[in-house]
N, C-alpha and C positions, 0 to 999 in steps of 0.2 A: 411430501404427500403420504409416504409410508408412515411418517410420524403420526399423522391423523388417523390413518387406517388402523395401525396397531394400538394406538391409544383407545380408539373406539372398541376394538376387539377385547382389549384388556378390561375396560370399564364395564362393558355390557355382557361379555360372554366369558370373562376370565380365561381367555385363550392362552394355552401354555406357551410361554416364551415371549408373549407380546409385551409384558411389562418391562423387558430389557430396553425398550425404546425410550423409557423415561430417563435413562442415564446418559448424561453428556458424553461420558467416556466411550460408551458403546457406539453412539451415533457419530462421534468424532472419528473413531477408528474406521467405521464403515465409510464415512465420507472421504477420508484421505485415501483409503484403499481403492474405492470406486473411481475417484478422480484420477489417480495414478494409472489405473488400468485403462480408462477411457483414453487418456492422453497417449499412453504407450501403444495401445492396440490400434486405435483409429487415427493416431497421428501419422502413421505411415501412409494411410489411404488419403488423408488430407494433403500431405506433401505431394503424393503422386498426382492428385487433381490439380494442385497449384502448378506443378511442373508441366502438366499436359496443357494447361491454359496459358502457359508461358508467362506466369506471374513471377518474374524473377527480379532480383534487385539490380538496379542500375547504379553502378559504383563509379564514382569519379576517381581518377588517379591522383592520390594525395602523396605518392612517394613512399608508402608504407609497405614493408616486406610482406609478400603473400596476399596483398590486398586484391589485386586484379584477378587472382585465381578464384575469388568468391563471386565474380560477376555471373549473374544468371541464377544464383542460389535462390530458391523459392522464398518469397516473403509473405506477409500477412499471416504468419504462423500464430499470431495472437488468437486466431480462431480456435486453435487447438486448446489454448489455455482457457478461453472463454467458455467453450462447450464443456470442457472437462470440469470447470468450476460450477457452472449453472446447474447441471443435472443432479449432482450429489446434494447441493444445497436445497434444491426443490424437493428432493426425495426425503432427506433426513432432518432438515431444519424446520422449526416452527415458523412458517412464512407469514404468520400474522404478527410476528415480532417486528416492531418498527425499525429496529437496528438492522435486521436481515433485509427488510424491504429497501432501506436506504442503500445498503451495500449492493443489492441486486441492481437498483437503479443506477448507482455510480458505475458499476462494471459495464453495463450495457450502454450507458450514456457516453462514456469516454471511449469505449470500444468502437462505437459508431463514428465518433469524431476521428479516431485513428484510422478506421477503415476508409473514410472519405479521403483522408490525406494519402493513404497508400494507393487508393484507386486512381487518384489524379496523377500520382507519380508513375504508376505502372501502365494504366490503360490510356490515359490522356497524354503520356510522355511529358508531363509537366514536372521538371526536376525539383521545383520548389514545393510542389504539392499544395496542400491547403495553406492559404496565407496565415501567417502567425496571428493576425488580429482575430481571425475567425476561431482559431483554436482557443485563444484567450476568452473570447465571448462564450464559447461552450463551457470552459472551465469555470468562468464566473457564474454562469447559469447553474451549474451543478453546486457551486459554493452557496448560492442563494437557497437552493432546495434544501441542502444539508443544514445550513445555519438556521433557517426558519423552522425546519422540522424539529431540530434539537432544542430550539428555543420555546416552541409553542405546543408541541405534541404532549398530551397529558401522560403518555406512556413513558416519557423520558424524565426520570427523576433520580435523585440521590437520596440515600437514607441518612437521616440525622438522628443521633441518639441523644436522649436527654440525660442529664446528670443523674447517676444512680449509685447505689452501693456496690462494692465488689461482690457481695453475696448474691445480690439480685442478678448481676450479670452472669454469674456462674450457673444460677438456676434458670436462666433464660427469661427472667422476669423484668428485664430492662424495658423502658418505654422508648418509642422512636416515632418519627414522622417521615414519610416520603414526600420530599418537597421539590418543586421546580427550582433550578439553580444554574447559574453560569460559572460555578466554581470549577476549577481544575487543579491539578497538582503540580508543584514545582519540585524538580528533582534535587536531592541532596540537602534539603532543608528540613528542620525538625517540624516547625509549624508550616507545613508545606501547601496549604490551601491558598489559592489565588482567585480573586473574582475579577472578571473582565472590566467591571465598572471602575476598578481602581486604576485602570490604564489612564483615565482622565481625572485621576485624583478625586473621584466621587462627585465631579461637577455635573455629570449627567444623571438625571433622576433614574431610580431603579427600573421603572417601567420601560425605559428606553435602552437598557443595557443590551437588549437583543440586537440593536443596530451595530454596536461595537463587536459583539460576538459573531455576527454574520459576516462582517468585514474580515475578521480574523479567519473565519472558515474559508472564505474566498481566497485569501492570501495563502493559507496553508495548503489547500488543495491545488492551487495553481503552481505553487513552488515545488511541491513534492512530485506532482505529475510531470512537470518539465524536467525535474532532476532525474527521474527514472528514464524519461525519454532520451536525455543526453547520455546517460550511463550505458544505454543499449548501443554500444559501438563496437564491441568485440565479443566473440563467441562465449556465451554462458555467463557473462558478467551481470547483466541486469536480472536474469532469472535466478542465478545463484544468490545474489544479494537479497532479492525479494524473498527467497525461501527462509533465509536467516531472520529477516524482519518479521515475516509471517509467523514463524514459530514463537518468536519473542512476544508478539502481540497476542498470540493464543494463550500464553501464560498470563499475561496481564488481564485478558478477558476472563479467564478461569478464576483467578484470585479476586478480581473486582466483582464478579458475579456470584461468588460463593460466600454466604454470610459469615460462616464460622472462620474461614481463612482470612477474610477481610478484617474481621475483628481481631484475630490473632496478630496480623501484621500491622494493625492500626492504620489501615488505608481506607480510602473512600469505598463504601459499598454501593454498587450501582445495580438496583433490581433489574432483572430481565436481561442483563448484559452477558450472562453466561452462555446464552445461545450463540454468541459470536464465536465461540470455540468451534462450532460446527463449520461456520464459514471459513475460519482460519485454516481448519484442517483440510477442507476441500481446496482452498487456495494453494496451500503448500503441496498437496498431492498433485494438483494440475501442473504446478511449476516443476516438480520433480520429473513427472512424465514428459513434459516438454523439454527439459534439460537433457533427456535421453537423446534427442535429435539436435539440440542446440549447442551441446558441448563441442569443443574443438575436435576436428573441423566440422563446423555447423552444416547440417543438411537442410536447415530451414532457419530463417530469421523471423522474429516476432513482429517486426515492423511497428509502426505507430499504433496499429490495432491492438498490440499487446502492451507496449511500453507506457502509453498514456493511461491505459486501464490499470496497470500495476500501481502507478503512483497515486492515482485517485483513490483506489481501494485502500491502500496503506494509510493515506491521509485520513479517510473517513473512519477507518478502524481506530486510529489513534485518537481522533476526536470523540468517538463513541465511548472509549474507556478512559477519557479525560487524561490522556498522556501525550497530548500534542506538543507540550513544551519539551518533551524528550526527543522530538524528531531530529534536532541537530546532532544528537548523539546516536540514537538508534538508526537513523537514516544518514549516518555520517558520510557514507560513500556517495550517495546521491548529492548530499550537501556540498562536498568538496568538488565533485565533478561539475556541478552547476556554478559554484564559486569560481572555478578555474576559467570557465568561459567568460563570466562577467569581468574578471580581472584582466584576462587577455584582451578583450575588446576595449575596456577602459584604458589600459596601458597603451594600446596601439593608437587610440585616438589622442591620448595625451602626447605621445611622441610625435605623431603626425602634425599636431598643432604647433609643437615647440621646435621640431627639427626638420619637418618635411616628410613626405610619404616614403621616399627611398630609405631614409634612416629608420623610420618606423618599421618597415618591412624586414630590415636586417637586425633589429634590436627588439625582439619580442620577449615577453616575460617568460613564456613557455615555448619550447620548440614547436608545439602544436597543442591546441586544446580541442576537446576536453582532456583531462589529465592523463587518461589511459593512453591517448595518442602521443603524449609527451614521452612516456616511457617506451612506446614502440619506436619513436624516433631515436631514442638513446640506444636501441639495439636489443631490448628485452623481447623475448618471444611472448606472443599474446597469451598463451596458456599459462606461462609463469606469472604474468601480470594479473590474470584472473585469480589464480590460486592465492597470490599474496593479498590482493584486495579482499578476497573472501575471508582470509585469516584475520585481517583487520576488522572486517564486518562482524566476525564472531566475537572478537574482543569488545567491540562496541556494544554488541547485544548483551554480553555478560555485564558490562558496565551499566547498561540500562536496567537489567534485572536486579543488580545490587542496590539500586535506589529503593527497592521495596523494604529494605531493612536499614540501609546506611543513610541516616538522616541526622 
């Protein structure tokens, strides 16, 4: 909203200093700073409120060192992240931008799903919380909204340049068209554009490609959201991993939304996507502020209110900048954590069917899943596990950024 106010003052009254709000760099810096301050200052008050309402985590004894000491730690800390994210975005971003609207809807939508799950666990003493099928229905609903919006909204386009001479390009006289497209990018390939219609070898007419694209959006949002949810098992892991991913996506949004840089890197230019940098900045600032209280030993847990929201926001950001095929690399921690659970369950069922339940219980693929609990069972301190996972997350982020030039 400050964006509109200062734009108005600059255009109509030439107000001193108002023009600085035109710059993404200034608004991104303001957003990350405000988000961090809100989380750090008001986070303590929110934690005190949660503790006074006895909104504490009910922890089952899984035989992990130090686990039962965390019983009663306030949960639903995702409210800290959500509030710290929304206010800076509303103040500094152009909220008429369809990408910003989609991300705000995604954050609130999955935040509410997570809140309902936490509410049932804490207040209704339902250890299972919201049934898995209802979570999936909510994630599928969000996937439909995102897929259909990105498919049909006239604001969502990519820029296609016509063939021209090098001299015309240097002088800025090249011709281009902004077109609707389901193209995305494939990492590490030279001719790296991929159309979702080719998934079915072009058998589906172009006018129905939106169906394939929407199904892909549903799958990606559901997978990443659940991956983030599973990763949130030890202090600071989900938040720290999401900070690294958020910073990387901010770089992708900046280069994809800046014409000159996109041309220099020979990557897809996506008009209006630069505004996503503001959202990414607020996202990272909110997570850093939350990590102040969530790092070991955690004073608050984010709960499903936060973890489901983190995954959905990251997935929608990746879809918006057409980097969703990078998710297995960029979100490698989420991917491996989710895969470890799938493999553990599948292997258990296989052994149960082949050798019986007693054999299956004593011959597991991992000591415990998700993967971070496997390392806890092996005797690693959770702080060491988090730091090593974050180091791997940084390496994965660097590998993702390298795709901008390595093709």
